[in-house]
GUNURO-130643 format. One record per atom (N, C-alpha, C): residue number from 0; residue in three letters; chain; atom name; x, y, z. Coordinates in steps of 0.1 Angstrom, whole numbers, padded with zeros to 4 digits. Layout:
REM GUNURO-130643
ZAGU    n  res  chain  atom      x      y      z
ZAGU  NUM  ALA      A    CA      X      Y      Z
...
This chain:
REM GUNURO-130643
ZAGU    n  res  chain  atom      x      y      z
ZAGU    0  MET      A     N  -0199  -0640   0108
ZAGU    0  MET      A    CA  -0201  -0631   0119
ZAGU    0  MET      A     C  -0192  -0618   0117
ZAGU    1  PHE      A     N  -0180  -0620   0113
ZAGU    1  PHE      A    CA  -0171  -0609   0111
ZAGU    1  PHE      A     C  -0177  -0599   0100
ZAGU    2  ASP      A     N  -0183  -0605   0090
ZAGU    2  ASP      A    CA  -0189  -0597   0079
ZAGU    2  ASP      A     C  -0200  -0588   0085
ZAGU    3  ARG      A     N  -0208  -0592   0094
ZAGU    3  ARG      A    CA  -0219  -0584   0100
ZAGU    3  ARG      A     C  -0212  -0572   0107
ZAGU    4  PHE      A     N  -0202  -0575   0114
ZAGU    4  PHE      A    CA  -0195  -0564   0121
ZAGU    4  PHE      A     C  -0189  -0554   0112
ZAGU    5  TYR      A     N  -0182  -0559   0102
ZAGU    5  TYR      A    CA  -0175  -0551   0092
ZAGU    5  TYR      A     C  -0185  -0543   0084
ZAGU    6  LEU      A     N  -0195  -0549   0079
ZAGU    6  LEU      A    CA  -0205  -0541   0070
ZAGU    6  LEU      A     C  -0213  -0531   0079
ZAGU    7  GLY      A     N  -0216  -0535   0091
ZAGU    7  GLY      A    CA  -0223  -0525   0100
ZAGU    7  GLY      A     C  -0214  -0513   0103
ZAGU    8  LEU      A     N  -0201  -0516   0105
ZAGU    8  LEU      A    CA  -0191  -0505   0107
ZAGU    8  LEU      A     C  -0190  -0496   0095
ZAGU    9  LEU      A     N  -0190  -0503   0083
ZAGU    9  LEU      A    CA  -0189  -0496   0070
ZAGU    9  LEU      A     C  -0201  -0487   0068
ZAGU   10  VAL      A     N  -0213  -0491   0072
ZAGU   10  VAL      A    CA  -0225  -0483   0070
ZAGU   10  VAL      A     C  -0224  -0471   0080
ZAGU   11  VAL      A     N  -0220  -0473   0092
ZAGU   11  VAL      A    CA  -0219  -0462   0102
ZAGU   11  VAL      A     C  -0209  -0452   0097
ZAGU   12  GLY      A     N  -0198  -0457   0091
ZAGU   12  GLY      A    CA  -0187  -0448   0086
ZAGU   12  GLY      A     C  -0192  -0440   0074
ZAGU   13  ALA      A     N  -0200  -0446   0065
ZAGU   13  ALA      A    CA  -0206  -0439   0054
ZAGU   13  ALA      A     C  -0215  -0428   0059
ZAGU   14  ILE      A     N  -0224  -0431   0068
ZAGU   14  ILE      A    CA  -0233  -0421   0073
ZAGU   14  ILE      A     C  -0226  -0410   0080
ZAGU   15  ALA      A     N  -0215  -0413   0088
ZAGU   15  ALA      A    CA  -0207  -0403   0094
ZAGU   15  ALA      A     C  -0200  -0394   0084
ZAGU   16  ALA      A     N  -0196  -0400   0073
ZAGU   16  ALA      A    CA  -0189  -0392   0063
ZAGU   16  ALA      A     C  -0199  -0382   0056
ZAGU   17  VAL      A     N  -0211  -0387   0054
ZAGU   17  VAL      A    CA  -0221  -0378   0048
ZAGU   17  VAL      A     C  -0225  -0367   0058
ZAGU   18  ALA      A     N  -0227  -0370   0070
ZAGU   18  ALA      A    CA  -0230  -0360   0081
ZAGU   18  ALA      A     C  -0219  -0350   0082
ZAGU   19  LEU      A     N  -0206  -0355   0082
ZAGU   19  LEU      A    CA  -0195  -0345   0083
ZAGU   19  LEU      A     C  -0194  -0336   0071
ZAGU   20  ALA      A     N  -0197  -0342   0059
ZAGU   20  ALA      A    CA  -0197  -0333   0047
ZAGU   20  ALA      A     C  -0208  -0322   0047
ZAGU   21  LEU      A     N  -0219  -0325   0054
ZAGU   21  LEU      A    CA  -0230  -0315   0056
ZAGU   21  LEU      A     C  -0226  -0304   0065
ZAGU   22  VAL      A     N  -0217  -0306   0075
ZAGU   22  VAL      A    CA  -0215  -0296   0085
ZAGU   22  VAL      A     C  -0201  -0290   0084
ZAGU   23  TRP      A     N  -0192  -0296   0077
ZAGU   23  TRP      A    CA  -0178  -0291   0076
ZAGU   23  TRP      A     C  -0177  -0278   0068
ZAGU   24  PRO      A     N  -0168  -0269   0072
ZAGU   24  PRO      A    CA  -0167  -0256   0064
ZAGU   24  PRO      A     C  -0166  -0258   0049
ZAGU   25  GLN      A     N  -0173  -0250   0042
ZAGU   25  GLN      A    CA  -0174  -0252   0028
ZAGU   25  GLN      A     C  -0162  -0247   0020
ZAGU   26  GLY      A     N  -0153  -0241   0026
ZAGU   26  GLY      A    CA  -0141  -0236   0018
ZAGU   26  GLY      A     C  -0144  -0223   0012
ZAGU   27  LEU      A     N  -0140  -0221  -0001
ZAGU   27  LEU      A    CA  -0142  -0208  -0007
ZAGU   27  LEU      A     C  -0153  -0207  -0017
ZAGU   28  GLY      A     N  -0161  -0218  -0018
ZAGU   28  GLY      A    CA  -0172  -0218  -0028
ZAGU   28  GLY      A     C  -0185  -0213  -0023
ZAGU   29  ASP      A     N  -0196  -0219  -0026
ZAGU   29  ASP      A    CA  -0209  -0214  -0022
ZAGU   29  ASP      A     C  -0211  -0217  -0008
ZAGU   30  ARG      A     N  -0221  -0210  -0003
ZAGU   30  ARG      A    CA  -0225  -0211   0012
ZAGU   30  ARG      A     C  -0231  -0224   0015
ZAGU   31  SER      A     N  -0227  -0229   0027
ZAGU   31  SER      A    CA  -0233  -0241   0032
ZAGU   31  SER      A     C  -0247  -0239   0037
ZAGU   32  PRO      A     N  -0254  -0249   0040
ZAGU   32  PRO      A    CA  -0268  -0247   0046
ZAGU   32  PRO      A     C  -0268  -0238   0058
ZAGU   33  ALA      A     N  -0279  -0232   0060
ZAGU   33  ALA      A    CA  -0281  -0221   0070
ZAGU   33  ALA      A     C  -0274  -0223   0084
ZAGU   34  PRO      A     N  -0276  -0233   0091
ZAGU   34  PRO      A    CA  -0270  -0233   0105
ZAGU   34  PRO      A     C  -0255  -0235   0105
ZAGU   35  PHE      A     N  -0249  -0239   0094
ZAGU   35  PHE      A    CA  -0235  -0242   0094
ZAGU   35  PHE      A     C  -0226  -0232   0086
ZAGU   36  GLY      A     N  -0232  -0226   0076
ZAGU   36  GLY      A    CA  -0225  -0218   0067
ZAGU   36  GLY      A     C  -0220  -0204   0072
ZAGU   37  HIS      A     N  -0211  -0198   0064
ZAGU   37  HIS      A    CA  -0206  -0185   0067
ZAGU   37  HIS      A     C  -0204  -0178   0053
ZAGU   38  GLU      A     N  -0202  -0165   0053
ZAGU   38  GLU      A    CA  -0200  -0158   0041
ZAGU   38  GLU      A     C  -0187  -0163   0034
ZAGU   39  PRO      A     N  -0188  -0167   0022
ZAGU   39  PRO      A    CA  -0176  -0172   0015
ZAGU   39  PRO      A     C  -0165  -0161   0014
ZAGU   40  VAL      A     N  -0153  -0165   0016
ZAGU   40  VAL      A    CA  -0142  -0155   0017
ZAGU   40  VAL      A     C  -0141  -0147   0004
ZAGU   41  LEU      A     N  -0142  -0154  -0008
ZAGU   41  LEU      A    CA  -0140  -0148  -0021
ZAGU   41  LEU      A     C  -0151  -0138  -0024
ZAGU   42  ARG      A     N  -0162  -0138  -0017
ZAGU   42  ARG      A    CA  -0172  -0128  -0020
ZAGU   42  ARG      A     C  -0172  -0116  -0012
ZAGU   43  SER      A     N  -0163  -0115  -0003
ZAGU   43  SER      A    CA  -0162  -0103   0005
ZAGU   43  SER      A     C  -0156  -0091  -0003
ZAGU   44  ALA      A     N  -0160  -0079   0000
ZAGU   44  ALA      A    CA  -0156  -0067  -0007
ZAGU   44  ALA      A     C  -0140  -0066  -0006
ZAGU   45  GLU      A     N  -0135  -0068   0005
ZAGU   45  GLU      A    CA  -0120  -0067   0007
ZAGU   45  GLU      A     C  -0113  -0077  -0002
ZAGU   46  MET      A     N  -0117  -0089  -0003
ZAGU   46  MET      A    CA  -0111  -0099  -0011
ZAGU   46  MET      A     C  -0113  -0096  -0026
ZAGU   47  GLN      A     N  -0124  -0091  -0029
ZAGU   47  GLN      A    CA  -0127  -0088  -0043
ZAGU   47  GLN      A     C  -0117  -0077  -0048
ZAGU   48  ALA      A     N  -0115  -0067  -0039
ZAGU   48  ALA      A    CA  -0105  -0056  -0042
ZAGU   48  ALA      A     C  -0091  -0061  -0043
ZAGU   49  LYS      A     N  -0087  -0070  -0034
ZAGU   49  LYS      A    CA  -0074  -0076  -0035
ZAGU   49  LYS      A     C  -0072  -0084  -0048
ZAGU   50  MET      A     N  -0082  -0092  -0052
ZAGU   50  MET      A    CA  -0081  -0100  -0064
ZAGU   50  MET      A     C  -0081  -0090  -0076
ZAGU   51  ARG      A     N  -0088  -0080  -0076
ZAGU   51  ARG      A    CA  -0088  -0070  -0087
ZAGU   51  ARG      A     C  -0074  -0064  -0088
ZAGU   52  ALA      A     N  -0069  -0059  -0077
ZAGU   52  ALA      A    CA  -0055  -0053  -0077
ZAGU   52  ALA      A     C  -0045  -0063  -0082
ZAGU   53  GLU      A     N  -0046  -0075  -0078
ZAGU   53  GLU      A    CA  -0036  -0085  -0082
ZAGU   53  GLU      A     C  -0037  -0088  -0097
ZAGU   54  THR      A     N  -0049  -0089  -0102
ZAGU   54  THR      A    CA  -0051  -0091  -0116
ZAGU   54  THR      A     C  -0046  -0079  -0124
ZAGU   55  GLU      A     N  -0048  -0067  -0120
ZAGU   55  GLU      A    CA  -0043  -0055  -0127
ZAGU   55  GLU      A     C  -0028  -0055  -0127
ZAGU   56  ALA      A     N  -0022  -0058  -0115
ZAGU   56  ALA      A    CA  -0007  -0059  -0114
ZAGU   56  ALA      A     C  -0002  -0069  -0124
ZAGU   57  ALA      A     N  -0008  -0081  -0124
ZAGU   57  ALA      A    CA  -0003  -0092  -0133
ZAGU   57  ALA      A     C  -0005  -0087  -0148
ZAGU   58  GLN      A     N  -0016  -0081  -0151
ZAGU   58  GLN      A    CA  -0018  -0076  -0165
ZAGU   58  GLN      A     C  -0007  -0066  -0169
ZAGU   59  LYS      A     N  -0004  -0057  -0159
ZAGU   59  LYS      A    CA   0006  -0047  -0161
ZAGU   59  LYS      A     C   0020  -0053  -0164
ZAGU   60  ARG      A     N   0023  -0064  -0156
ZAGU   60  ARG      A    CA   0036  -0071  -0158
ZAGU   60  ARG      A     C   0036  -0077  -0172
ZAGU   61  VAL      A     N   0025  -0083  -0176
ZAGU   61  VAL      A    CA   0025  -0090  -0189
ZAGU   61  VAL      A     C   0026  -0079  -0200
ZAGU   62  ASP      A     N   0020  -0068  -0199
ZAGU   62  ASP      A    CA   0021  -0057  -0209
ZAGU   62  ASP      A     C   0035  -0052  -0210
ZAGU   63  GLN      A     N   0042  -0051  -0198
ZAGU   63  GLN      A    CA   0056  -0046  -0198
ZAGU   63  GLN      A     C   0065  -0056  -0205
ZAGU   64  ALA      A     N   0062  -0069  -0202
ZAGU   64  ALA      A    CA   0071  -0079  -0208
ZAGU   64  ALA      A     C   0068  -0080  -0224
ZAGU   65  ARG      A     N   0056  -0078  -0228
ZAGU   65  ARG      A    CA   0053  -0078  -0242
ZAGU   65  ARG      A     C   0060  -0066  -0249
ZAGU   66  GLN      A     N   0059  -0055  -0242
ZAGU   66  GLN      A    CA   0065  -0043  -0248
ZAGU   66  GLN      A     C   0081  -0045  -0249
ZAGU   67  ALA      A     N   0087  -0051  -0239
ZAGU   67  ALA      A    CA   0101  -0053  -0239
ZAGU   67  ALA      A     C   0105  -0063  -0251
ZAGU   68  VAL      A     N   0097  -0073  -0253
ZAGU   68  VAL      A    CA   0099  -0082  -0264
ZAGU   68  VAL      A     C   0098  -0075  -0277
ZAGU   69  ARG      A     N   0087  -0066  -0279
ZAGU   69  ARG      A    CA   0085  -0059  -0291
ZAGU   69  ARG      A     C   0097  -0050  -0294
ZAGU   70  THR      A     N   0102  -0043  -0283
ZAGU   70  THR      A    CA   0114  -0034  -0284
ZAGU   70  THR      A     C   0126  -0042  -0289
ZAGU   71  ILE      A     N   0128  -0053  -0283
ZAGU   71  ILE      A    CA   0140  -0062  -0287
ZAGU   71  ILE      A     C   0139  -0067  -0301
ZAGU   72  GLN      A     N   0126  -0071  -0305
ZAGU   72  GLN      A    CA   0124  -0075  -0319
ZAGU   72  GLN      A     C   0126  -0064  -0329
ZAGU   73  ASN      A     N   0121  -0052  -0325
ZAGU   73  ASN      A    CA   0123  -0041  -0335
ZAGU   73  ASN      A     C   0137  -0037  -0336
ZAGU   74  GLN      A     N   0145  -0038  -0325
ZAGU   74  GLN      A    CA   0159  -0035  -0326
ZAGU   74  GLN      A     C   0166  -0045  -0335
ZAGU   75  ALA      A     N   0162  -0058  -0334
ZAGU   75  ALA      A    CA   0168  -0068  -0342
ZAGU   75  ALA      A     C   0165  -0067  -0356
ZAGU   76  ILE      A     N   0153  -0063  -0360
ZAGU   76  ILE      A    CA   0149  -0061  -0374
ZAGU   76  ILE      A     C   0155  -0049  -0380
ZAGU   77  ALA      A     N   0154  -0038  -0373
ZAGU   77  ALA      A    CA   0159  -0025  -0378
ZAGU   77  ALA      A     C   0167  -0018  -0367
ZAGU   78  PRO      A     N   0179  -0022  -0366
ZAGU   78  PRO      A    CA   0187  -0016  -0355
ZAGU   78  PRO      A     C   0189  -0001  -0358
ZAGU   79  SER      A     N   0188   0007  -0347
ZAGU   79  SER      A    CA   0190   0021  -0349
ZAGU   79  SER      A     C   0205   0024  -0349
ZAGU   80  GLN      A     N   0209   0034  -0357
ZAGU   80  GLN      A    CA   0223   0037  -0359
ZAGU   80  GLN      A     C   0228   0048  -0350
């Protein structure tokens, strides 16, 4: 008798989990089905501009670090007098 109660509760829990997955906010990925979804954050023009600026700033820092290493290596190989 306890198995009937437990397995029935397990089935109801599984159905509730699937239903919740259908309506819960989708996060930053693709859009959820029509009545529940909203425009994904990463696809907005403002967020695209922020991500582009962050990528460019990171690339600039990497380039500066590489240039600093090159300078140090060049000074070690052929020190200027």
